[in-house]
N, C-alpha and C positions, 0 to 999 in steps of 0.2 A: 504494500500500500504506500503510495507516494504521499508526501507531506501536504501537497496542495490539492488532493482529491476532493476534499469537502468544499474548497473554494470553487473548483470547477463545477461541482454539482449545484452549489448555491447560486451560481451565475446562470444556470440552465444550459450549460454547454456540454453536458454529458453525452447527449445523443450525437452532437457534432464531432466530439472527440472519438466516440466509439466507431463512427462511420469512416474515420480516416485512419490509414495505416502509416506508421512511421517509415519514412524513406531514408532516414539517416543510418549511418553504420551502427551496428549493435556491438557493444563491447562485451567482454567476458563477464564483467560485473553485472551487466544488464541480463545476460542469459541466466546467471545464477539466481538473480532476483526472480526471474520468471519461473524457473523450475522449482526453487526452494521456498519462494515467498519472501517478502520483505516487511519486517515489523519495525523498521527504523523510524517510520513516521509516528507510530504509537509511542515509541520510547523517547522521542525527541521532546525536550522541555521547551517552554516558551522562550527561555533565554537563548537557546540554541537554534532558534528559528532560522532556516536558511534563506538567503536572499532569493526572491523570485526570478532567478535567471532563466535563460532559455532552456538550459539542460534540466533545471528543477521543474519547470512547467511542462516540459516534454515528458518527464516521468509520470506526470498526472494526466497529460493530454497529448497523445501521439500526433495530433494534428498540428501542434505547435512545433516549429522547426527547432533543431538543435543548433548550438553554436557552430558546430562543424558545417552545417548547411550554409551559414552566413559566410564563413571563410571560403567554402567551395564556390559560392556565388561570386565573391570578389575575384577569385582566381579565374573562373569561367568568363567573367566579364572582360578581364584583361586579355585572356587568350582569344576572345572573339574579335578584339580590335588590334591584335598583335600584327597581323599581316598588313592591313592598310597603314598602320602606324609605322611599321618598318619601311614600307614603300615610300612614305613621305620623308622619314628621317634619314634614310640611307644617303640620298644625294646631298642633303643639307650638311650632314656630318662628315662626308667623305674628305673635304679639305683638312679636317682635323687629323684623320688617319695619314694623309699625305705629309702633313707638317710633322707629326710625331715620327713617322718612319724616316723621313728625310733628315730631320734633325739628329735622330739616333745614328743614321748611317754616317753623317758628316762628322759627328763627335767621335765615333769609333774609327773612322778612316784616317783622321788626322793623328799623327804621332804625339806622344806626350810632350816632347820638347817644342812642339808648336802650340798645343792647346794651353798648357800652363802659362807661357808668356802672354798669350792673348788674354787669358783671364786676368793676369796681373795688370796689363795695360788698361783693361776695362775698369778694374777696381781703382786704379790710380786716376783715370779720367773722371770717374764718378765721385771720388772722395778726396783726391789730392792729399792723401795720407800715406806716407811711406811706411809708417808703423803698421797700418792695416794691410798694405801690400805685402809686407814681410810676413805677417801672420797668415795671410792667405797662401803665400808660397810655401811656407813651412808646413801648413796643414795638408796641402796637396801632395807634397813630397812624402809626408808621413803616410798618407793613405796609399800612395804608390809603393812605398817601401814594404807595406804589409799586404801587397797584392789586392788592394781594394780600390785601385784607381779606376778600373773599367766600370764596376758597379756604381761608383760615385759619379762618374761621367754620365752614365745612363740615367741616374736619378736627376742630375742637373739638367740633362736634356729634356726630360719630361716636364720638370718644373718650369723651364724656360718657355716651352711651347704652351703649356696650360696657363701659365701666368699671362703670357702675351694675349691669348684668346680671352682670358678673363678681363683684362684691362680694355681690350678693343671692344668687347661687348658690354662690360660693366660701366665704363665711364659715360657712354651715350645714354644708357638706361638711367643712370644717376642724374644726368642733366635733364632728361625728360621728367623724372620724378620731381626735381626741384622747380620745374616750370609749370607743372600741372598737378593740382590737388587730387583730381580724380585718378590720375595715374598713380600717385602715391598711395591713395586709399586702396587701389586694386593690387598693388605690388607688395605692400608691407606685409599682409598675411602670408603671401608666397615666400617672401624673404625670411619671415619668422619660421615658417615650416622648414625651409632649407637649412636654416641655422641650427635648429633643434633636432632635426631628424638624425637618428643614429647612423654612423658612417657606413655600417654594413648594409643598411636598408637601401642605400643608393645603388648598390650592386644588384639587388634582387630583380627589379624589372629590366635592367640593362642586359642581364644574362639571357633573358628570354628574347630580347630584341636583336642582339648582335652575337656574332660568333666570338668565342673566347680568343681566337687567333687574331681578331681585329683589334688594332691598337686603340681605336676610338671608343671601345668599351670602357677601358679604364680612363681614357682622356675625358669623356663626358662626365664620368663620376667625379673626377678631380675638379673639373670646372664648375659643376653644380655645387660642390661643397665649398669651393674657395672663392666664388665670385661675389658672395654676399657682402664682405667688408668693403670692397672697392665701390660697389653700388651705393651702400649706405653712406660712406664717408664722402663720396662725390656729391651726393644729394645734400648732405649736411654742410659741406664746405661752400657750395654755391649759395645755399640759403642763408649762410652766416655773413655773406658779403654785405658791408654797410650800405644801407639804403641811400645815405647821403652821397656816397661815391657813385651809385647808380644814377642818382638825380643829376649829379654834376656831369656824368657822361652823356646823359640825355640832353642836358643844356648845351653841350658842345655839338649836338646834332648826330650823335652816334646811332646807328641802327641797332636793332636787337641782336643781330649777328655780330656786329662789331663789339657791342657791350659784352657778349658772351666770351668771345675769343681774346679780347684785349683787356677786359676788366675782370670778369667773374672767374674764368678759369685760372688766370695767373694768380689772383688772390686766394683761390681755393686750392692751389697746387700743394701746399703743405698737407691739407687734409687728404687730397687724392694720393699723395705719396705715402701717407700713413696707411691708407687703404691698400695700396700696392704691397706694402710691407706685410700686412696681415694676410693678404692673399697668398703671398709667397710662403709664409709659415704654414698656412692651412693646406696649401698644395703639397708641401713636404710631408705633413702629417698624413694626408690621404694617400700619398704614394706607397706608404708601407701597407695600408689596408688593400690598396689596389693590386698588390703582389699576389693576392688570392686569385685574381683573374688575369694572370700572365703578365702583369706589369714588371718589366725588368728593373734591375738596380739593387740597392742595398736592402730593400724590403724583402727580396727573394732570400737573402742570407738570413735575415731575421726569421722568416717563415721556416727556413730549413732548420734553424736552431730549435724552433718550437716543435716541429714535426719529429725530428730525430733526437730530441733531447740533447743537442750539442750546445752546452752552456757557453763555451768559449766563442763559438761561431756567432751565436745570437748576440752576446754582449759586445764583441768587437764591432759587428755590423751596427749595433745600436749606438756605439760610440762614434762611428763614422757619420751616422745620421745626425747625432747631436752636434758634431763638428760642422757639418754642412749648415745646420740650422743657425749656429752661432755666426758663421761666416756670412750667410745671407742677411741675417738680422743686422749685423754690424755694418755691412756695406750699405744696405738700404737706409739705415738710420743716419749714417754719415752723409749720404747723398741728400737726405731730407734736411739735415742740419745746414748743408751748403745752400739749399734752396731757401731756407728761412733766413740765413745770413744775407743772401743776395737781395731778398725782398726788403729787409730792414735798411739796406744801404740805398735803396731807391727812394 
């Protein structure tokens, strides 16, 4: 006897329930209850009253679906739109695959004595700090010394491409949000969902849409996870531009386009750069998770350490990821400090 049998009878639903057969899967516990009887409802005190969930109500009325039926409905709904959705997304996301594969090929094809000096020149151009250049050089030489140079380069390649796509897509979206209240109201719930969704959940629908051998599978997951900060901070930076400055620009006869590119974006650049910094950090965090779906790099070594219980492999690879995170964080923050200093001098 189920706990809510009397409730079903009092509502006059007994006939409706008896005419319907349960279509959900039957567990071993349900079979035992059917064959041996179930006195749990009689023994249950008021204090232990179970919540009237779908499974509890289904025990009293088989016409009410189980929780499993709800999850099956969600799965079947997604599978029903999978093919048309894949047809639409495949050509749109193909440039991401080309960029990831091309960047990976380029970074791997160039020898270490070419790649490392290029990185050092880029760091010096962005930061003008010899100390930071030396730190980056020593870090790369250390990773090369312990044979982690190639995984580190692969990880940097993925971060470079995914961060570039995130900035190219995120900055215009942030600008649109700052100029349209309706756009902001529509996008804020989506951004909240993307920012709070567990990282593994990003991979679930993508696995059904794309092949594991396609690089855009992990590329899309990384971009969706990392694009939120650059959108939010671009929107915030442009909205924080002083209204008096905009009024002065309007008084000088500037068009909306000129005000955007010559006033608002330059003044919002520190916030945008802070968003880029956070996007890079989140991309690096997601690269490790994306190794579950064939993303190359240091995340593969971490995953190997977990699967094979190789403590040293996992810890050393994790140290390499931390080192990359520190390098990227210090370089982007130094570049941001240069931007702030340049603006104060103007």
